[in-house]
C-alpha angles and dihedrals in degrees: 000000000000114000095024093141093049122047107238110156117208108248093225091059091048091053091051095049094045098064127144092058098290116145122216121235118274111168112102093204097061114146119258118264117242118233106276104192146029117286119282124194112237105239114223123215114278120208089224086075096062118114096198091246102118099206094043091045093054092049090050090051086052093048093052090047091051094050084051089050091053091047089050090050092055097041094046094050096242119176116284086245090055091050090045092052093048093048093046092049088050093052092047093048092047093054090047090052096047092051089053091052096044091050091053091049092049094047093051092041093239108197093217093051094116095052094041089049088050091057091049091051091053089053094046088052089046092052094044087051089054093050094048090047092050091048092050100038112009092189091058096071103094138175090258091063089050094047089055091055093046093048090046092054095049095045091047094048089046094052117016102028090045088053091049088052091047088053093047089052095044089049093047096244095125139009106230115227 
């Protein structure tokens, strides 16, 4: 994805996520945000979470990394605009990843596509809610919300995405590494 090293949210995504009249932060000189929650250790990628699908595993690693970056932004007391940019990028990248997975599932006629897509929809809504909350009330974005997202990713990868990988292998669509 272009711009991976530098957070640069797509303005269309920003508009879609900031519904209900909320306006994103735009002032570059926002004050720094004080640490709003007890410390949380940033979890590093674990090879046990790998599905064996190289592109999907790479995206999962990037999602975990960006959840960590958002956590770091909150814990380090970065500016509200820095936190917002990290959050918008994470929302955009999550949607990008889910579309890739759903395309693979549709192309291979994955029998659990509807259930898997429903879990993706839940997370998309959760992330959009985090964005709306942050835009309306920047101090409300807490480590607990980020922890929820991190835990969801790890649980989803460990169950649903591994089941998808097993199906793809069984059907001969991929050779797992």
